[in-house]
DSSP file (Angstrom, degrees, kcal/mol; ACC not computed):
  #  RESIDUE AA STRUCTURE BP1 BP2  ACC     N-H-->O    O-->H-N    N-H-->O    O-->H-N    TCO  KAPPA ALPHA  PHI   PSI    X-CA   Y-CA   Z-CA
    1    1 A M              0   0    0      0, 0.0     2,-0.5     0, 0.0     0, 0.0   0.000 360.0 360.0 360.0 127.8    0.0    0.0    0.0
    2    2 A T        -     0   0    0      2,-0.0     2,-0.5     0, 0.0     0, 0.0  -0.773 360.0-155.0 -93.5 130.3    1.4    3.4   -1.0
    3    3 A R        -     0   0    0     -2,-0.5     2,-0.6     2,-0.0     0, 0.0  -0.890  10.1-138.1-106.5 134.1    1.0    6.3    1.3
    4    4 A L        -     0   0    0     -2,-0.5     2,-0.5     2,-0.0    -2,-0.0  -0.808  22.0-166.6 -89.3 121.0    1.0    9.8    0.1
    5    5 A R        -     0   0    0     -2,-0.6     2,-0.5     2,-0.0    -2,-0.0  -0.931   6.0-164.2-111.9 130.8    2.9   12.0    2.5
    6    6 A I        -     0   0    0     -2,-0.5    -2,-0.0     4,-0.0     5,-0.0  -0.956  28.5-116.8-112.7 127.2    2.8   15.8    2.3
    7    7 A A     >  -     0   0    0     -2,-0.5     4,-2.3     1,-0.1     5,-0.2  -0.411  19.9-134.0 -61.6 130.4    5.4   17.7    4.1
    8    8 A P  H  > S+     0   0    0      0, 0.0     4,-2.5     0, 0.0     5,-0.2   0.866 104.4  52.6 -56.3 -38.4    3.8   19.8    6.9
    9    9 A V  H  > S+     0   0    0      1,-0.2     4,-2.5     2,-0.2     5,-0.2   0.921 110.3  47.1 -65.2 -43.0    5.8   22.9    5.9
   10   10 A A  H  > S+     0   0    0      2,-0.2     4,-2.5     1,-0.2    -1,-0.2   0.890 112.6  50.2 -65.6 -38.7    4.7   22.7    2.3
   11   11 A L  H  X S+     0   0    0     -4,-2.3     4,-2.3     2,-0.2    -2,-0.2   0.928 112.1  46.3 -65.7 -45.1    1.1   22.1    3.2
   12   12 A V  H  X S+     0   0    0     -4,-2.5     4,-2.5    -5,-0.2    -2,-0.2   0.912 113.2  50.2 -63.0 -42.8    1.0   25.1    5.6
   13   13 A A  H  X S+     0   0    0     -4,-2.5     4,-2.6    -5,-0.2     5,-0.2   0.919 110.6  49.2 -62.8 -43.4    2.7   27.3    3.0
   14   14 A A  H  X S+     0   0    0     -4,-2.5     4,-2.2     1,-0.2    -1,-0.2   0.916 112.9  46.9 -62.9 -43.0    0.2   26.3    0.3
   15   15 A L  H  X S+     0   0    0     -4,-2.3     4,-2.0     2,-0.2    -1,-0.2   0.898 112.7  49.7 -65.5 -40.2   -2.7   27.0    2.6
   16   16 A A  H  X S+     0   0    0     -4,-2.5     4,-1.2     2,-0.2    -2,-0.2   0.916 112.4  46.8 -65.4 -43.0   -1.3   30.4    3.7
   17   17 A L  H  X S+     0   0    0     -4,-2.6     4,-1.0     1,-0.2     3,-0.2   0.885 110.5  52.9 -67.1 -37.5   -0.6   31.4    0.1
   18   18 A T  H  < S+     0   0    0     -4,-2.2     3,-0.5     1,-0.2    -1,-0.2   0.889 107.3  52.4 -63.7 -38.3   -4.1   30.3   -1.0
   19   19 A A  H  < S+     0   0    0     -4,-2.0    -1,-0.2     1,-0.2    -2,-0.2   0.791 104.7  57.0 -67.9 -27.4   -5.6   32.4    1.8
   20   20 A C  H  < S+     0   0    0     -4,-1.2     2,-0.6    -3,-0.2    -1,-0.2   0.765  85.4  90.2 -74.5 -25.7   -3.6   35.5    0.6
   21   21 A V     <  -     0   0    0     -4,-1.0    27,-0.1    -3,-0.5     4,-0.1  -0.618  53.6-179.4 -78.6 117.9   -5.1   35.3   -2.9
   22   22 A G        -     0   0    0     -2,-0.6    -1,-0.2    25,-0.5    26,-0.1   0.484  55.9 -11.8-100.2  -2.7   -8.3   37.5   -2.8
   23   23 A G  S    S-     0   0    0     24,-0.1     3,-0.1     1,-0.0    -1,-0.0  -0.913  91.7 -34.0-170.3-165.8   -9.6   37.1   -6.4
   24   24 A P  S    S-     0   0    0      0, 0.0    23,-0.4     0, 0.0    -2,-0.1  -0.247  70.4 -86.5 -71.0 160.0   -9.0   36.0   -9.9
   25   25 A A        -     0   0    0     21,-0.1    21,-0.2     1,-0.1    19,-0.0  -0.329  43.0-122.5 -62.4 145.2   -5.6   36.2  -11.6
   26   26 A V        -     0   0    0     19,-2.8     2,-1.8    -3,-0.1    19,-0.5  -0.644  23.3-112.2 -89.5 150.7   -4.8   39.5  -13.3
   27   27 A P        +     0   0    0      0, 0.0    -1,-0.1     0, 0.0    19,-0.1  -0.200  60.7 148.5 -80.8  49.8   -4.0   39.5  -17.0
   28   28 A T        -     0   0    0     -2,-1.8     2,-0.2    17,-0.2    17,-0.1  -0.706  55.5-111.7 -80.4 128.4   -0.3   40.4  -16.5
   29   29 A P        -     0   0    0      0, 0.0    90,-2.3     0, 0.0     2,-0.4  -0.432  38.9-168.1 -62.0 129.0    1.9   38.9  -19.3
   30   30 A I  E     -a  119   0A   0     88,-0.2    90,-0.2    -2,-0.2    13,-0.1  -0.977  13.9-164.2-125.2 133.0    4.1   36.3  -17.7
   31   31 A A  E     -a  120   0A   0     88,-3.4    90,-1.9    -2,-0.4     2,-0.4  -0.854   6.7-166.0-118.3  94.0    7.1   34.6  -19.4
   32   32 A P  E     -a  121   0A   0      0, 0.0     2,-0.7     0, 0.0    90,-0.2  -0.679   7.8-156.0 -77.8 130.5    8.2   31.5  -17.5
   33   33 A I  E     -a  122   0A   0     88,-3.4    90,-0.9    -2,-0.4     2,-0.1  -0.872  13.2-167.3-112.8  99.7   11.7   30.4  -18.8
   34   34 A S        -     0   0    0     -2,-0.7     2,-0.2     6,-0.2     5,-0.2  -0.422   3.7-163.1 -84.1 158.9   12.2   26.7  -18.2
   35   35 A T        -     0   0    0      3,-2.6     3,-0.1    -2,-0.1     5,-0.0  -0.735  40.1 -96.7-127.1 179.1   15.5   24.9  -18.5
   36   36 A K  S    S+     0   0    0     -2,-0.2     3,-0.1     1,-0.2    -2,-0.0   0.738 124.7  50.0 -72.9 -18.8   16.4   21.2  -18.8
   37   37 A Q  S    S+     0   0    0      1,-0.3     2,-0.3    23,-0.1    -1,-0.2   0.769 122.9  19.6 -84.5 -27.5   16.9   21.1  -15.0
   38   38 A L        -     0   0    0     22,-0.2    -3,-2.6    -3,-0.1     2,-0.5  -0.963  62.7-151.7-151.9 124.2   13.7   22.7  -14.0
   39   39 A R  E     -D   59   0B   0     20,-3.0    20,-2.0    -2,-0.3     2,-0.5  -0.845  13.0-157.5 -96.7 131.1   10.3   23.3  -15.8
   40   40 A I  E     +D   58   0B   0     -2,-0.5     2,-0.3    18,-0.2    18,-0.2  -0.934  28.5 149.0-108.9 125.7    8.4   26.4  -14.6
   41   41 A Y  E     +D   57   0B   0     16,-2.6    16,-2.6    -2,-0.5    -8,-0.0  -0.949  39.9  40.7-151.8 168.3    4.6   26.3  -15.3
   42   42 A G  E     +     0   0B   0     -2,-0.3     2,-0.4     1,-0.2    -1,-0.1   0.805  68.6 171.0  62.6  32.0    1.2   27.3  -14.2
   43   43 A V  E     +     0   0B   0     13,-0.1     2,-0.3    -3,-0.1    13,-0.2  -0.606   2.4 168.3 -82.7 130.7    2.4   30.8  -13.3
   44   44 A R  E     -D   55   0B   0     11,-2.9    11,-2.7    -2,-0.4     2,-0.4  -0.931  24.3-138.2-136.0 159.3   -0.3   33.4  -12.4
   45   45 A A  E     -D   54   0B   0    -19,-0.5   -19,-2.8    -2,-0.3     2,-0.4  -0.958  15.5-171.1-123.2 141.4   -0.3   36.8  -10.9
   46   46 A Y  E     -D   53   0B   0      7,-2.6     7,-3.2    -2,-0.4     2,-0.2  -0.981  26.1-114.7-131.6 141.1   -2.7   38.2   -8.3
   47   47 A L  E     +D   52   0B   0    -23,-0.4   -25,-0.5    -2,-0.4     2,-0.3  -0.534  38.2 174.1 -73.8 140.0   -3.2   41.7   -6.9
   48   48 A Q  E >   -D   51   0B   0      3,-2.7     3,-0.8    -2,-0.2   -27,-0.1  -0.902  46.8-107.7-136.5 165.8   -2.4   42.3   -3.3
   49   49 A S  T 3  S+     0   0    0     -2,-0.3     3,-0.1     1,-0.2    -1,-0.0   0.806 121.8  49.2 -65.2 -27.0   -2.2   45.3   -1.1
   50   50 A R  T 3  S-     0   0    0      1,-0.1    60,-0.7    59,-0.1     2,-0.4   0.546 126.8 -85.8 -89.0  -7.9    1.6   45.0   -1.1
   51   51 A G  E <  S-DE  48 109B   0     -3,-0.8    -3,-2.7    58,-0.3     2,-0.5  -0.981  77.8 -13.0 145.3-132.0    1.9   44.7   -4.9
   52   52 A L  E     -DE  47 108B   0     56,-2.2    56,-3.2    -2,-0.4     2,-0.6  -0.954  50.8-150.0-117.6 122.8    1.7   41.7   -7.2
   53   53 A L  E     -DE  46 107B   0     -7,-3.2    -7,-2.6    -2,-0.5     2,-0.5  -0.823  12.1-163.0 -91.7 122.0    1.8   38.1   -6.0
   54   54 A V  E     +DE  45 106B   0     52,-3.2    52,-2.1    -2,-0.6     2,-0.3  -0.934  15.0 173.6-108.7 122.5    3.3   35.7   -8.5
   55   55 A M  E     +DE  44 105B   0    -11,-2.7   -11,-2.9    -2,-0.5     2,-0.3  -0.937  11.0 124.8-129.4 150.3    2.6   32.0   -7.9
   56   56 A G  E     - E   0 104B   0     48,-1.8    48,-2.1    -2,-0.3     2,-0.3  -0.939  44.2 -90.9-173.5-163.2    3.3   28.9   -9.9
   57   57 A Q  E     -DE  41 103B   0    -16,-2.6   -16,-2.6    -2,-0.3     2,-0.3  -0.930  18.6-155.7-132.2 155.3    4.9   25.4   -9.9
   58   58 A V  E     -DE  40 102B   0     44,-2.5    44,-2.1    -2,-0.3     2,-0.3  -0.939  10.7-167.5-125.6 153.0    8.2   23.9  -10.8
   59   59 A R  E     -DE  39 101B   0    -20,-2.0   -20,-3.0    -2,-0.3    42,-0.2  -1.000  12.0-141.9-143.5 139.4    8.9   20.3  -11.9
   60   60 A R        -     0   0    0     40,-2.1   -22,-0.2    -2,-0.3   -23,-0.1  -0.683  37.2 -95.1 -93.9 152.5   12.1   18.3  -12.2
   61   61 A P    >   -     0   0    0      0, 0.0     3,-1.3     0, 0.0    -1,-0.1  -0.295  39.5-109.3 -62.1 153.5   12.6   15.8  -15.0
   62   62 A P  T 3  S+     0   0    0      0, 0.0    -2,-0.1     0, 0.0    36,-0.0   0.834 114.4  34.8 -57.3 -38.7   11.8   12.2  -14.1
   63   63 A L  T 3  S+     0   0    0      2,-0.1     2,-0.9     1,-0.0    -3,-0.0   0.311  86.6 112.0-102.3   9.4   15.3   10.8  -14.1
   64   64 A D    <   +     0   0    0     -3,-1.3     2,-0.2   -27,-0.0    -4,-0.0  -0.739  47.4 174.4 -86.8 105.0   17.1   13.9  -12.7
   65   65 A L        +     0   0    0     -2,-0.9    -2,-0.1     2,-0.0     0, 0.0  -0.587  28.6  49.0-109.1 169.4   18.2   12.9   -9.2
   66   66 A G  S    S-     0   0    0     -2,-0.2     2,-0.0     2,-0.1    -2,-0.0  -0.247  94.3 -31.9  93.2 176.3   20.3   14.6   -6.6
   67   67 A P        -     0   0    0      0, 0.0     2,-0.6     0, 0.0    -2,-0.0  -0.311  48.7-145.9 -70.3 151.3   20.1   18.1   -5.1
   68   68 A L        -     0   0    0      2,-0.1     2,-0.1    -2,-0.0    -2,-0.1  -0.940  19.4-165.3-119.4 106.7   18.9   21.0   -7.1
   69   69 A W        +     0   0    0     -2,-0.6     2,-0.2    56,-0.0    57,-0.1  -0.471  41.3  49.5 -88.3 160.3   20.8   24.2   -6.1
   70   70 A G        -     0   0    0     -2,-0.1     2,-0.3    53,-0.1    57,-0.1  -0.707  65.0-105.7 116.9-163.4   19.7   27.7   -7.1
   71   71 A H  E     -B  124   0A   0     53,-2.3    53,-3.1    -2,-0.2     2,-0.5  -0.924  28.8 -92.3-155.7 173.5   16.7   29.9   -7.0
   72   72 A L  E     -BC 123  89A   0     17,-3.2    17,-2.3    -2,-0.3     2,-0.6  -0.874  31.2-149.6 -99.2 134.2   14.0   31.5   -9.1
   73   73 A H  E     -BC 122  88A   0     49,-3.4    49,-1.9    -2,-0.5     2,-0.5  -0.918  12.8-167.1-106.9 111.8   14.7   35.0  -10.4
   74   74 A V  E     -BC 121  87A   0     13,-3.1    13,-2.7    -2,-0.6     2,-0.4  -0.899   7.6-178.1-106.8 122.8   11.5   37.0  -10.9
   75   75 A T  E     -BC 120  86A   0     45,-2.5    45,-2.9    -2,-0.5     2,-0.5  -0.976  12.3-160.9-126.0 131.6   11.7   40.2  -12.8
   76   76 A A  E     -BC 119  85A   0      9,-2.8     9,-2.2    -2,-0.4     2,-0.4  -0.954   7.7-157.5-112.1 124.6    9.0   42.8  -13.5
   77   77 A S  E     -B  118   0A   0     41,-2.8    40,-3.3    -2,-0.5    41,-1.3  -0.814  14.0-139.2 -98.6 141.2    9.5   45.3  -16.4
   78   78 A F  E >   -B  116   0A   0      4,-0.6     3,-1.0    -2,-0.4    38,-0.2  -0.744  10.8-136.0-104.5 148.9    7.5   48.5  -16.3
   79   79 A R  T 3  S+     0   0    0     36,-2.8    -1,-0.1    -2,-0.3    37,-0.1   0.827 102.4  59.0 -66.6 -33.8    5.8   50.3  -19.2
   80   80 A D  T 3  S-     0   0    0     35,-0.3    -1,-0.2     1,-0.1    36,-0.1   0.366 114.9-109.3 -86.0   7.2    7.0   53.7  -18.1
   81   81 A G    <   +     0   0    0     -3,-1.0    -2,-0.1     1,-0.2    -1,-0.1   0.477  66.2 146.3  86.2   2.0   10.7   52.8  -18.4
   82   82 A R        -     0   0    0      1,-0.1    -4,-0.6     3,-0.0    -1,-0.2  -0.264  63.1 -75.5 -66.7 162.6   11.6   52.7  -14.7
   83   83 A P        -     0   0    0      0, 0.0    -1,-0.1     0, 0.0    -2,-0.0  -0.217  59.5 -96.5 -58.6 148.3   14.2   50.2  -13.5
   84   84 A P        -     0   0    0      0, 0.0     2,-0.5     0, 0.0    -7,-0.2  -0.284  30.4-123.7 -66.8 152.2   12.9   46.6  -13.3
   85   85 A L  E     -C   76   0A   0     -9,-2.2    -9,-2.8    -3,-0.1     2,-0.4  -0.858  30.3-164.9 -96.4 128.0   11.8   45.1  -10.0
   86   86 A V  E     +C   75   0A   0     -2,-0.5     2,-0.4   -11,-0.2   -11,-0.2  -0.957  14.0 171.8-124.2 132.0   13.7   42.0   -9.1
   87   87 A V  E     -C   74   0A   0    -13,-2.7   -13,-3.1    -2,-0.4     2,-0.4  -0.999  16.8-152.4-135.9 135.3   12.8   39.3   -6.5
   88   88 A D  E     +C   73   0A   0     -2,-0.4     2,-0.3   -15,-0.2   -15,-0.2  -0.874  23.2 168.2-104.8 142.1   14.5   36.0   -5.8
   89   89 A T  E     -C   72   0A   0    -17,-2.3   -17,-3.2    -2,-0.4     2,-0.3  -0.937  24.5-133.6-145.5 166.3   12.6   33.1   -4.3
   90   90 A R        -     0   0    0     -2,-0.3    15,-0.6   -19,-0.2     2,-0.2  -0.748  21.0-122.9-115.7 166.9   12.8   29.3   -3.7
   91   91 A W  B     -F  104   0B   0     -2,-0.3    13,-0.2     1,-0.2     3,-0.1  -0.590  31.6 -97.5-102.3 169.0   10.3   26.6   -4.3
   92   92 A G        -     0   0    0     11,-2.3     2,-0.2    -2,-0.2    -1,-0.2  -0.017  64.9 -54.0 -72.7-173.2    8.9   24.1   -1.8
   93   93 A T        -     0   0    0    -86,-0.1     2,-0.6     1,-0.1    -1,-0.2  -0.469  49.5-148.1 -69.7 129.2   10.3   20.6   -1.3
   94   94 A I        -     0   0    0     -2,-0.2     8,-0.1    -3,-0.1    -1,-0.1  -0.890  18.1-130.4 -99.4 121.7   10.4   18.5   -4.4
   95   95 A S        -     0   0    0     -2,-0.6     7,-0.0     6,-0.4     0, 0.0  -0.427   5.3-136.3 -70.1 142.4    9.9   14.8   -3.7
   96   96 A P  S    S+     0   0    0      0, 0.0     2,-0.3     0, 0.0    -1,-0.1   0.658  90.7  39.0 -72.5 -13.3   12.4   12.4   -5.2
   97   97 A R  S >  S+     0   0    0      0, 0.0     3,-0.8     0, 0.0     2,-0.3  -0.861 106.5  12.9-128.2 164.5    9.5   10.1   -6.2
   98   98 A G  T 3  S+     0   0    0     -2,-0.3     0, 0.0     1,-0.2     0, 0.0  -0.522 122.6   3.0  80.0-133.7    6.0   10.7   -7.6
   99   99 A V  T 3  S-     0   0    0     -2,-0.3    -1,-0.2     1,-0.1     3,-0.1   0.828  73.3-158.7 -64.9 -36.5    5.0   14.0   -8.9
  100  100 A R    <   +     0   0    0     -3,-0.8   -40,-2.1     1,-0.2     2,-0.3   0.817  49.6 116.6  59.8  34.7    8.4   15.7   -8.5
  101  101 A S  E     -E   59   0B   0    -42,-0.2    -6,-0.4    -8,-0.1     2,-0.3  -0.864  41.1-171.8-127.5 165.0    6.9   19.2   -8.5
  102  102 A A  E     -E   58   0B   0    -44,-2.1   -44,-2.5    -2,-0.3     2,-0.2  -0.977  22.7-111.4-151.5 159.5    6.6   22.0   -5.9
  103  103 A L  E     -E   57   0B   0     -2,-0.3   -11,-2.3   -46,-0.2     2,-0.3  -0.586  28.0-173.3 -90.7 154.7    4.9   25.4   -5.5
  104  104 A F  E     -EF  56  91B   0    -48,-2.1   -48,-1.8   -13,-0.2     2,-0.3  -0.970   3.2-176.6-141.0 159.6    6.6   28.8   -5.4
  105  105 A A  E     +E   55   0B   0    -15,-0.6     2,-0.3    -2,-0.3   -50,-0.2  -0.986   3.7 179.1-153.7 149.4    5.5   32.3   -4.7
  106  106 A A  E     -E   54   0B   0    -52,-2.1   -52,-3.2    -2,-0.3     2,-0.6  -0.984  20.5-138.6-150.3 143.6    7.0   35.8   -4.8
  107  107 A V  E     -E   53   0B   0     -2,-0.3     2,-0.9   -54,-0.2   -54,-0.2  -0.926   8.0-154.3-106.9 122.0    5.6   39.3   -4.0
  108  108 A L  E     -E   52   0B   0    -56,-3.2   -56,-2.2    -2,-0.6     2,-0.7  -0.838  20.9-143.6 -92.0 102.9    6.7   42.1   -6.3
  109  109 A R  E     +E   51   0B   0     -2,-0.9     2,-0.3   -58,-0.2   -58,-0.3  -0.576  42.4 135.5 -77.6 112.8    6.3   45.1   -4.0
  110  110 A T        -     0   0    0    -60,-0.7    -2,-0.1    -2,-0.7   -25,-0.0  -0.987  53.9-141.2-153.9 148.9    5.0   48.1   -6.0
  111  111 A Q  S    S+     0   0    0     -2,-0.3     3,-0.1     1,-0.2   -60,-0.1   0.629 102.0  44.8 -82.7 -15.3    2.4   50.8   -5.6
  112  112 A D    >   +     0   0    0      1,-0.1     3,-1.7     2,-0.0    -1,-0.2  -0.578  57.4 161.0-131.6  70.3    1.4   50.6   -9.3
  113  113 A P  G >  S+     0   0    0      0, 0.0     3,-1.3     0, 0.0    -1,-0.1   0.714  72.1  71.6 -65.5 -18.5    1.1   46.9  -10.4
  114  114 A G  G 3  S+     0   0    0      1,-0.2    -2,-0.0    -3,-0.1    -3,-0.0   0.698  90.3  60.3 -68.4 -18.3   -1.0   48.1  -13.4
  115  115 A Q  G <  S+     0   0    0     -3,-1.7   -36,-2.8   -37,-0.1     2,-0.4   0.452  75.6 114.2 -88.3  -1.4    2.2   49.5  -15.0
  116  116 A I  E <   - B   0  78A   0     -3,-1.3   -38,-0.3   -38,-0.2     3,-0.1  -0.591  42.3-176.7 -73.5 124.0    3.9   46.1  -15.1
  117  117 A E  E     +     0   0A   0    -40,-3.3     2,-0.3    -2,-0.4   -39,-0.2   0.839  64.1   1.1 -89.3 -38.3    4.5   45.2  -18.7
  118  118 A L  E     - B   0  77A   0    -41,-1.3   -41,-2.8   -90,-0.1     2,-0.5  -0.985  53.9-152.7-155.6 139.3    6.0   41.7  -18.3
  119  119 A V  E     -aB  30  76A   0    -90,-2.3   -88,-3.4    -2,-0.3     2,-0.4  -0.975  16.2-164.6-114.1 124.7    6.9   39.3  -15.5
  120  120 A R  E     -aB  31  75A   0    -45,-2.9   -45,-2.5    -2,-0.5     2,-0.5  -0.911   4.3-169.3-108.8 135.5    9.8   36.9  -16.2
  121  121 A V  E     +aB  32  74A   0    -90,-1.9   -88,-3.4    -2,-0.4     2,-0.3  -0.983  18.1 164.7-123.9 118.8   10.4   33.8  -14.0
  122  122 A E  E     -aB  33  73A   0    -49,-1.9   -49,-3.4    -2,-0.5     2,-0.4  -0.975  36.5-115.7-138.1 151.0   13.6   32.0  -14.6
  123  123 A Y  E     - B   0  72A   0    -90,-0.9   -51,-0.2    -2,-0.3   -85,-0.1  -0.678  24.1-167.3 -83.5 132.1   15.8   29.4  -12.9
  124  124 A R  E     - B   0  71A   0    -53,-3.1   -53,-2.3    -2,-0.4     4,-0.1  -0.978   8.6-162.6-120.0 116.5   19.2   30.5  -11.7
  125  125 A P  S    S+     0   0    0      0, 0.0     2,-0.3     0, 0.0    -1,-0.1   0.670  74.6  39.1 -74.6 -15.3   21.5   27.6  -10.7
  126  126 A V  S    S-     0   0    0    -55,-0.1   -55,-0.2   -57,-0.1     2,-0.0  -0.839  98.6 -81.9-129.0 166.6   23.9   29.9   -8.8
  127  127 A S    >   -     0   0    0     -2,-0.3     3,-1.0     1,-0.1    -1,-0.0  -0.362  30.0-132.1 -65.3 144.9   23.7   32.9   -6.6
  128  128 A D  T 3  S+     0   0    0      1,-0.2    -1,-0.1    -4,-0.1   -55,-0.0   0.674 106.4  63.2 -70.3 -16.7   23.3   36.3   -8.4
  129  129 A D  T 3  S+     0   0    0      2,-0.1     2,-0.3     0, 0.0    -1,-0.2   0.639  78.7 103.6 -81.5 -14.9   26.1   37.6   -6.1
  130  130 A R    <   -     0   0    0     -3,-1.0     2,-0.3     2,-0.0    -4,-0.1  -0.510  62.1-149.7 -73.7 131.5   28.7   35.2   -7.5
  131  131 A H              0   0    0     -2,-0.3    -2,-0.1     1,-0.1    -1,-0.0  -0.793 360.0 360.0-102.2 144.1   31.1   36.8  -10.0
  132  132 A A              0   0    0     -2,-0.3    -1,-0.1     0, 0.0    -2,-0.0   0.464 360.0 360.0 -77.9 360.0   32.7   35.0  -12.9
């Protein structure tokens, strides 16, 4: 008999994020940029009092084992030409078996989310602080 186990932290985080979403997704253009190490999908944006909440899922390939280092780099470009807004986030625990996917969320803090032209979500395998 196979038992489905959900990590308590991931369950609490999913419930908390669901409670934060107050309405339907806003039609902000979103460009998820997947790689062969990590697929980014189901990304949606929701208005919040603090700005724009970006939520989605990530998935690892079926035979890709071992630790997955890095983070998601979320960038919002504005219509009026102001500098882009950048937030880095991590995903929840990815199980080594089964679905192999996890949720992620990031808040783009801005007073004017209607001026966001495009949101890009991409996987970065190393820290943005690391210099070549």
